[in-house]
N, C-alpha and C positions, 0 to 999 in steps of 0.2 A: 290523610288531611291534607291539602289542598290551601295553598293559605294564596289571593287575591288580593293582591293592589292592584288599585284603581289610579291614573296614572293623568295627572291636572291635563285637562286641550285645550291647547289654544288658536284661535281662529285673530285672522289680522283683521277688520272689518270693511267694509267698504265704505272711500271716502274721496269726497269731495274737496279739494284748494281754488280757494278766490282770495288772489293777492287785487285791495282796491288800494286807496288815493293812502289810508293812513294805517288800517290792519290787512291783518290776515286770517281770511275765515277758514277753518276746518271742521264739517261736516260727515261726522260719521256714522253708520247702521247700527244700532243693536237696540237690533229687537228682542222683547223684554228683558230688559234691562232699568233694574227702578237706580236713584238716585242714589241711594242709602247702601248699591254695591257695584257704588262704579268708584275708578281712584283715579285724578288727574295730580302726575306733579314732575315739578319741571327743574330737573337735578342734571347736572354739565351740560349743558348747554341742549336739553335734549326733554321734550313734552312726552312722559311715558303716559297713557290711557291702558289704562287694564279695568274692567268691565261686566264681569256675571253676569248672567241668567239665572235670579231667582227659582229657587220650589225648581221639580223636574214633571212641571206642565200637567196633565190630568191623571187620575186617582186608576190603580186597577193594573189587571196584564195589561203590554204593550200585544198589538198583534201584527201590529207593523214599528215601528219606530224609526223614522231618518235621522231626525231630528237628535240627536244625543248631548243632553247638557256640556258645554261650553264653556270657557273664559276668554272674550274678547281678548284683548295687548297688543299693542300698534305702538312705537317710539318717531317722532319726530324730532332733527335736528333743528334746531332754531337759528345761531346765528346769534352775528350782536346786529339783528339787523330789528332785536322784538326786546321789547322793555318787557322782562317777564313778570313784573311788580304787580304788570295792570294787564293779568291774563284773566276772564271771563269766561263760563263756561253756565249751557242753558240743553238741559234732557225734555223731549217731547214727541214725543209719536216716537221712540223707537230710532231717535238717532240724535245724537249727541253735536253741538255743535261749541266751539271753543270758539272765542274771538278771542287775536293776536296782535295787543297793541301794539305800532310802528313803536321802534324808539325814533323820539322828537327830534335827535341830534343826527341820524342817518335818516332822514325822508329829505325828499328834496323840495326846496323853496325857490321859491323867484325875489330876485336880488332886481329893486330897482332904481337904475339910475337917474344921479340929481342932475 
């Protein structure tokens, strides 16, 4: 009797990272993922994204299977410029948008001259 061990496969989601005046925005493609199967964690100065596709899709025998169930995983180093207490996330239409507010003390500011 042969025992088959199924290894969990990880896929790095494709992302856009946008740097704005007061925030950094990460948009990650995670098609087929629901909010209940998505984990975001800030740990040791890094943002960890883990999202798993729920279910195996269509029921029955596959004639062709190119979409293998997998877990999306990606880590981003944040550094001191991000206020990790105010991170927000939204999942819509297969895109996870994470808004990373910049720390007030590290944001550039204009100084008026008297």
